[in-house]
C-alpha positions in Angstrom: -33.5 -26.2 36.8 -30.6 -28.0 35.1 -27.7 -26.3 33.4 -28.2 -28.3 30.3 -31.7 -26.8 29.9 -30.4 -23.3 30.4 -27.7 -23.9 27.8 -30.3 -24.8 25.2 -32.4 -21.8 26.2 -29.4 -19.4 25.8 -28.5 -20.9 22.4 -32.1 -20.2 21.1 -32.2 -16.8 22.8 -28.9 -15.7 21.1 -29.5 -17.4 17.7 -33.2 -16.5 17.6 -33.9 -19.8 15.8 -33.9 -23.5 16.5 -31.6 -24.2 13.5 -29.0 -21.6 14.7 -29.1 -23.0 18.2 -28.8 -26.6 16.8 -25.6 -25.6 15.0 -24.1 -24.2 18.2 -25.2 -27.2 20.3 -24.5 -29.8 17.6 -28.1 -30.9 18.0 -31.0 -31.5 15.7 -33.4 -28.4 15.6 -36.4 -30.6 16.3 -34.6 -31.8 19.5 -33.9 -28.2 20.4 -37.6 -27.4 20.0 -38.6 -30.3 22.2 -36.2 -29.2 24.9 -37.5 -25.7 24.9 -41.1 -27.0 25.0 -40.3 -29.1 28.0 -38.5 -26.2 29.7 -41.5 -23.9 29.2 -43.8 -26.6 30.6 -41.7 -27.1 33.7 -41.5 -23.3 34.3 -45.2 -22.9 33.4 -44.3 -19.9 31.3 -43.9 -19.1 27.6 -40.3 -18.1 27.0 -40.4 -17.4 23.3 -42.7 -15.8 20.8 -42.4 -17.6 17.4 -42.7 -15.5 14.3 -41.5 -15.6 10.6 -38.5 -13.6 11.8 -37.6 -16.4 14.4 -37.8 -16.9 18.1 -38.1 -13.7 20.1 -38.0 -13.6 23.9 -41.1 -12.9 25.9 -41.1 -10.8 29.0 -40.6 -14.0 31.0 -37.8 -15.1 28.7 -36.0 -11.9 29.1 -36.0 -12.3 32.9 -34.7 -15.9 32.5 -31.8 -14.7 30.3 -30.2 -12.7 33.2 -30.2 -15.8 35.4 -29.0 -18.1 32.6 -26.1 -15.7 31.8 -25.1 -15.8 35.4 -25.3 -19.6 35.5 -23.1 -19.8 32.4 -20.4 -17.6 33.9 -20.5 -19.6 37.1 -20.0 -22.8 35.1 -17.1 -21.3 33.1 -15.5 -19.9 36.2 -15.7 -23.4 37.8 -14.0 -24.9 34.8 -11.3 -22.3 34.9 -10.5 -23.1 38.5 -10.6 -26.8 37.9 -8.0 -26.5 35.1 -5.7 -24.7 37.5 -3.5 -21.7 37.0 -2.0 -22.8 33.7 -0.2 -20.1 31.8 -1.4 -21.6 28.5 -4.6 -20.8 26.7 -7.0 -23.6 25.6 -10.5 -24.1 24.2 -12.3 -22.1 21.5 -12.3 -18.3 21.3 -14.2 -16.4 18.6 -13.0 -12.9 17.6 -15.2 -10.6 15.5 -13.5 -7.9 13.5 -13.9 -5.7 10.4 -12.4 -7.2 7.3 -9.3 -4.9 7.3 -8.2 -6.2 10.7 -9.4 -9.7 9.9 -7.4 -9.9 6.7 -4.2 -8.0 7.4 -3.6 -8.3 11.2 -5.4 -11.1 12.9 -4.1 -14.0 10.7 -0.5 -13.7 11.7 -1.2 -12.6 15.2 -3.6 -15.4 16.0 -1.4 -18.0 14.3 1.5 -17.0 16.6 -0.7 -17.1 19.7 -1.9 -20.6 18.7 1.7 -21.7 18.1 2.4 -20.8 21.7 -0.8 -22.4 23.0 -1.4 -25.7 21.2 -4.7 -26.3 23.0 -6.2 -23.1 21.7 -8.7 -22.8 18.8 -9.3 -19.4 17.3 -12.2 -18.4 15.1 -12.1 -15.1 13.2 -15.4 -13.8 12.1 -14.9 -11.0 9.5 -18.1 -9.1 8.9 -18.6 -5.4 7.9 -21.0 -4.7 10.8 -21.2 -4.3 14.5 -21.1 -7.6 16.5 -23.7 -8.4 19.1 -21.8 -9.7 22.0 -25.0 -10.0 24.1 -26.1 -12.7 21.7 -22.6 -14.3 21.9 -21.8 -13.8 18.2 -18.2 -13.6 19.4 -16.3 -13.8 22.6 -14.6 -10.5 21.9 -14.7 -8.0 19.0 -12.4 -5.3 17.5 -14.2 -2.1 16.5 -13.2 1.3 15.2 -15.4 3.2 17.7 -16.5 2.5 21.2 -20.1 1.3 21.7 -22.3 3.6 23.7 -24.8 1.1 24.9 -24.9 -2.5 26.3 -23.2 -4.3 29.2 -19.8 -4.2 27.6 -16.2 -3.5 28.6 -14.3 -1.2 26.2 -10.5 -1.1 25.9 -8.7 1.2 23.5 -6.0 -0.8 21.8 -4.1 1.7 19.6 -4.3 4.3 16.8 -3.7 3.4 13.2 -3.2 5.5 10.1 -4.6 5.6 6.6 -3.4 7.3 3.3 -4.5 7.5 -0.3 -2.9 4.7 -2.4 -2.7 3.5 -6.0 -0.4 1.6 -8.2 2.5 3.2 -9.9 1.1 2.2 -13.3 -2.2 3.9 -12.5 -0.3 7.1 -11.5 1.8 7.0 -14.7 -1.3 6.7 -16.9 -3.4 9.4 -15.3 -3.1 13.2 -14.6 -0.5 14.1 -12.0 -1.6 14.7 -8.4 0.0 17.7 -6.7 -2.8 18.5 -4.3 -6.3 17.6 -3.1 -8.0 19.5 -5.9 -6.3 17.2 -8.4 -8.3 14.3 -7.1 -11.3 15.6 -9.0 -9.7 14.1 -12.2 -9.4 10.7 -10.6 -11.7 7.8 -9.6 -11.7 7.2 -5.9 -12.6 3.9 -4.3 -14.5 3.8 -1.0 -17.4 2.5 1.0 -21.0 2.3 -0.1 -22.6 5.3 1.8 -25.7 3.6 3.0 -23.8 0.5 4.1 -21.2 2.3 6.3 -21.8 0.6 9.6 -19.6 2.9 11.6 -19.2 6.7 11.2 -15.4 6.3 11.6 -15.3 4.6 8.2 -16.8 7.5 6.3 -13.5 8.8 4.9 -14.3 10.5 1.6 -15.3 13.9 3.1 -12.0 14.1 4.9 -10.1 13.6 1.7 -11.2 16.9 0.1 -14.2 18.6 -1.5 -13.0 17.4 -4.9 -13.0 13.8 -3.9 -15.8 11.4 -5.2 -16.0 7.7 -5.0 -16.7 6.1 -8.4 -16.1 2.5 -7.2 -17.7 1.4 -3.9 -17.8 -1.7 -1.7 -18.8 -2.5 1.9 -15.5 -4.5 2.0 -12.1 -2.9 2.5 -10.4 -5.9 0.9 -12.5 -5.4 -2.3 -11.5 -1.7 -2.3 -7.9 -2.6 -1.9 -8.0 -5.2 -4.7 -9.6 -2.6 -7.0 -6.7 -0.3 -6.4 -4.2 -3.2 -7.0 -5.9 -3.7 -10.4 -5.2 -0.1 -11.3 -8.9 0.8 -11.1 -8.4 4.0 -9.0 -7.3 5.4 -5.8 -8.3 3.9 -2.4 -8.0 5.0 1.2 -5.8 2.3 2.6 -4.7 1.3 6.1 -0.9 1.8 6.3 -0.7 -1.7 7.9 -2.1 -3.3 4.8 0.3 -1.7 2.3 3.4 -3.8 3.0 1.4 -6.8 1.7 1.1 -5.1 -1.7 4.3 -3.4 -2.6 2.9 -2.3 -6.0 0.7 0.2 -4.1 2.2 3.6 -3.2 1.0 6.4 -0.9 -0.3 9.6 -2.5 -0.2 13.0 -0.9 1.0 11.6 2.4 1.7 15.1 3.8 -1.7 16.4 2.8 -4.1 13.5 3.3 -3.4 11.6 6.5 -6.2 10.0 8.5 -6.0 8.6 12.0 -8.4 6.1 13.5 -8.4 3.8 16.6 -9.1 0.2 17.4 -11.1 -0.9 20.5 -11.4 -4.3 22.0 -15.0 -5.0 23.1 -16.1 -7.7 25.5 -19.2 -8.7 27.4 -19.1 -7.3 30.9 -19.7 -10.7 32.6 -16.5 -12.1 30.9 -14.3 -10.1 33.2 -14.5 -13.1 35.6 -13.3 -15.5 32.9 -9.5 -15.7 33.3 -9.0 -17.5 30.0 -10.6 -14.7 28.1 -8.8 -12.1 30.2 -5.4 -13.7 29.2 -6.5 -13.9 25.6 -7.6 -10.2 25.5 -4.2 -9.1 27.1 -2.2 -11.2 24.6 -4.2 -10.1 21.6 -4.0 -6.4 22.6 -0.3 -6.5 23.0 0.3 -8.4 19.8 -1.9 -6.2 17.7 -0.2 -3.0 19.0 3.2 -4.4 18.1 2.1 -5.6 14.7 0.6 -2.3 13.6 3.8 -0.5 14.6 5.9 -3.0 12.7 3.8 -2.9 9.5 3.3 0.9 9.5 7.0 1.3 9.6 7.2 -0.7 6.4 4.5 1.2 4.5 
């Protein structure tokens, strides 16, 4: 079995469609379909079940995935050794992250890493959901809680802090806030309850019994921009506040939340030195940037 055939197979298995695989492979979907048909014919086994939802793996297909993953890692490892023990990073690396991290930490961090490694291409995927690394949606992902299942490696990066925040203008135009109970007279901004993809993002109950979100979005950036417009009070990451000096913390001694960031990788990638170096560089830079920004909040 040729590696090129397995590469096409993996792309369809991870993307669950010919079009998605074609985008990854830079190949026409019809060509992808013909390659899969030929592979199934050679193996004398049906690898995918086609349905309106896309291409799902059959039992035979699931068995092939394990071998194809191993072959992929062997090819990547061989390329790493061929390149030699260079201290610079190169190639394309995709990082998945919630939009708070993606908007207020990763841009400056990844730009600096790319400046030091001219051959490196970084892709940041900012989505308010959990990334599926088994389907290779990303090479690594930053999360706010460690996953409990899957063949993954989990590394705690650092803690970060959140406080209530609003504009000075908003505070001047609304009733004073001396304690948690005063929040009942104000409109809070938070996440849409049935779209909270991680329990660690369910902040409102920790703010106080009087707290109620009147404006909601699944995006932290939308929430923060509402607060900047004077629409209410949001629960903001301290590292995001220096970007918007018009926002000030509220009740910092009474309402202070702590959360953590974790770096998640596929277990097989531990053998890929390029990704190991990127993970180490990213982790160190993120820790330092959070400390720097929180000191300015």
